[in-house]
C-alpha positions in Angstrom: 112.2 113.1 80.0 118.7 118.9 83.2 117.7 121.3 85.6 113.9 122.0 85.1 112.9 125.5 84.0 110.6 126.2 87.0 113.6 125.8 89.3 115.5 128.2 87.1 112.7 130.7 87.3 112.7 130.7 91.2 113.1 134.5 92.2 116.9 135.2 93.6 117.5 135.1 97.2 117.7 138.5 99.1 119.8 138.8 102.2 116.6 138.6 104.3 115.8 135.0 102.9 117.2 131.9 104.0 119.3 129.7 101.9 116.8 126.8 102.5 113.6 128.8 101.1 112.8 130.8 98.2 111.5 134.3 98.1 108.2 133.3 99.1 109.4 131.4 102.1 108.7 128.0 100.6 111.1 125.2 101.0 112.4 124.4 97.3 113.3 120.7 98.2 110.1 119.3 97.4 109.7 120.9 94.1 113.3 119.8 93.5 112.4 116.2 94.4 109.3 116.4 92.4 111.5 117.1 89.2 113.9 114.5 90.0 111.2 111.9 90.0 109.8 113.2 86.7 113.4 112.7 85.4 113.5 109.0 86.6 110.0 108.5 85.1 108.2 108.1 88.4 105.4 110.2 87.0 102.8 109.2 89.6 105.3 110.1 92.5 106.1 113.5 90.9 102.6 114.4 90.3 101.8 113.8 93.9 104.5 116.0 94.8 103.6 118.6 92.5 100.1 118.7 94.0 101.7 119.2 97.6 103.8 122.1 96.6 101.5 123.9 93.7 98.6 123.7 95.8 99.1 126.8 98.1 99.5 129.1 95.1 98.6 127.0 92.1 101.0 128.1 89.7 99.5 127.8 86.1 102.5 126.6 84.6 102.7 123.8 87.1 99.3 122.9 87.1 99.1 122.2 83.2 102.4 120.3 83.5 100.8 118.2 86.4 97.9 117.6 84.5 99.7 116.7 81.0 101.9 114.0 83.2 98.7 112.4 84.5 97.0 112.3 81.1 100.4 111.0 79.4 100.7 108.2 82.1 97.0 107.0 81.5 97.6 107.0 77.8 95.4 110.0 77.1 98.1 111.5 74.9 95.8 114.1 73.2 94.8 115.7 76.5 98.6 115.5 77.5 99.2 117.4 74.3 96.6 120.1 75.2 98.2 120.7 78.7 101.6 120.9 77.4 100.7 123.4 74.6 99.0 125.4 77.4 102.2 125.3 79.6 104.4 126.3 76.6 102.2 129.2 76.0 102.9 130.3 79.4 106.8 129.6 79.2 107.8 129.2 75.4 111.5 128.7 76.6 110.6 125.7 79.0 112.9 122.9 77.7 111.3 120.3 79.9 107.7 121.2 78.6 109.0 121.0 75.0 110.5 117.7 75.6 107.5 116.4 77.1 105.5 117.7 74.5 107.5 116.0 71.7 107.2 112.8 73.7 103.4 113.1 73.6 103.2 113.7 69.9 105.7 111.0 69.5 103.4 108.4 71.1 100.8 109.1 68.8 103.2 108.8 65.7 102.9 112.6 64.9 106.7 112.7 64.2 106.6 116.2 62.3 105.2 117.9 65.6 107.3 115.9 67.7 110.4 116.9 65.8 109.6 120.5 65.7 109.1 120.5 69.4 112.2 118.6 70.1 114.3 121.0 67.7 113.1 123.8 69.9 114.2 122.2 73.0 117.5 121.5 71.7 118.1 125.0 70.1 117.2 126.7 73.6 119.6 124.1 75.4 121.4 121.6 73.5 123.0 119.9 76.5 119.8 119.6 78.3 119.7 115.8 79.5 115.8 115.9 79.1 115.9 117.1 75.5 118.6 114.6 74.7 116.6 111.8 76.0 113.6 112.9 74.4 115.4 113.0 71.0 116.5 109.5 71.5 113.1 108.4 72.4 111.8 109.7 69.4 114.4 107.6 67.1 113.4 104.7 69.1 109.6 105.4 68.3 110.4 105.9 64.7 111.9 102.4 64.7 115.6 103.7 64.4 116.5 101.2 67.2 120.5 101.0 66.4 120.5 105.1 66.4 118.4 105.2 69.7 120.6 102.6 71.4 123.9 104.7 70.3 122.2 107.9 71.6 121.0 106.2 74.9 124.1 104.5 75.7 126.0 107.7 75.5 123.5 109.4 77.9 123.6 106.4 80.4 127.3 106.7 80.4 127.2 110.3 81.5 124.0 110.0 83.5 124.0 106.7 85.2 120.9 107.6 87.3 118.6 108.6 84.6 116.0 105.9 84.7 114.2 106.6 81.3 117.5 106.6 79.4 118.2 102.9 81.0 114.6 101.9 80.1 114.5 103.2 76.7 118.3 101.7 76.0 117.0 98.3 77.3 113.8 98.4 75.0 116.0 99.1 72.1 118.4 96.6 72.8 115.5 94.2 73.0 114.2 95.2 69.7 117.8 94.5 68.3 117.8 91.0 69.7 120.5 91.8 72.1 118.8 89.9 75.2 121.3 89.7 77.6 122.5 93.5 77.3 119.0 94.4 77.4 118.4 92.3 80.6 121.3 94.3 82.2 119.8 97.6 81.3 116.5 96.6 82.8 118.0 95.4 85.8 119.6 98.7 86.3 116.2 100.4 85.6 114.4 98.4 88.2 117.0 99.9 90.9 116.3 103.5 89.5 112.4 102.8 88.9 111.5 100.1 91.3 107.7 101.0 90.8 107.5 101.4 86.9 105.3 98.7 85.8 106.6 98.6 82.1 109.9 97.8 83.2 108.8 94.4 85.0 106.6 93.7 81.6 109.8 94.1 79.5 111.7 92.0 81.6 108.9 89.3 81.5 109.4 89.5 77.6 113.0 89.1 78.0 113.1 86.1 80.6 110.2 84.5 78.1 113.0 84.8 75.2 115.4 83.2 77.4 112.9 80.3 78.3 113.0 81.2 82.1 109.2 80.8 82.1 109.2 81.0 86.1 111.0 84.3 86.2 108.7 85.7 83.1 105.9 84.9 85.1 106.9 86.5 88.2 107.8 89.7 86.4 104.4 89.8 84.5 102.8 89.4 87.9 104.7 92.4 89.2 103.9 94.3 86.3 100.2 93.7 86.9 100.3 94.5 90.4 102.2 97.9 89.9 99.9 98.8 87.1 96.8 98.4 89.2 98.0 100.9 91.7 
């Protein structure tokens, strides 16, 4: 999934610039909101905000990030990697880009490249939340569910509003057979990511494991509806 580097690169305010705008006279709040949604794994909403904010000046870095997010959401991980690599070329020290690049590699099981990107991100900013979450997600993708759950629990305790951390902790708990704890994690994720179809799909699986067929069907139906949007 931590302050994003594009915000960090905003030019310093001068005496003639309002606190509510950057030096281009643009309100920074939409961009900040876009990155907040990205941290919450609300990629489609983030991408829409990116489009609105970036369109007037088409910042190349943001264009590549936006495209990468869209490709990643649609499961086109190879295309996402190409975009994140292009973004990295423009800003090699962008921790968020490196974390998303690692996630895209991890989704394809290309763990050596994923580890390299993640190590770079952590070396640049070892306390960056997105980098720490990305590191835990890689553990999860490698099947190290106990390790991932421990990492994610610590992140969730320190960042209770970080949607992806709660989601992947719930997934790890599900894999470990800790169904009730997984349900609690996923119900918290629903509060943070009410339009994330994957959360409802996992809730369906968990309710199936609890033999609650009615609620499982409801969750699967909700997941299907959201995934069609």
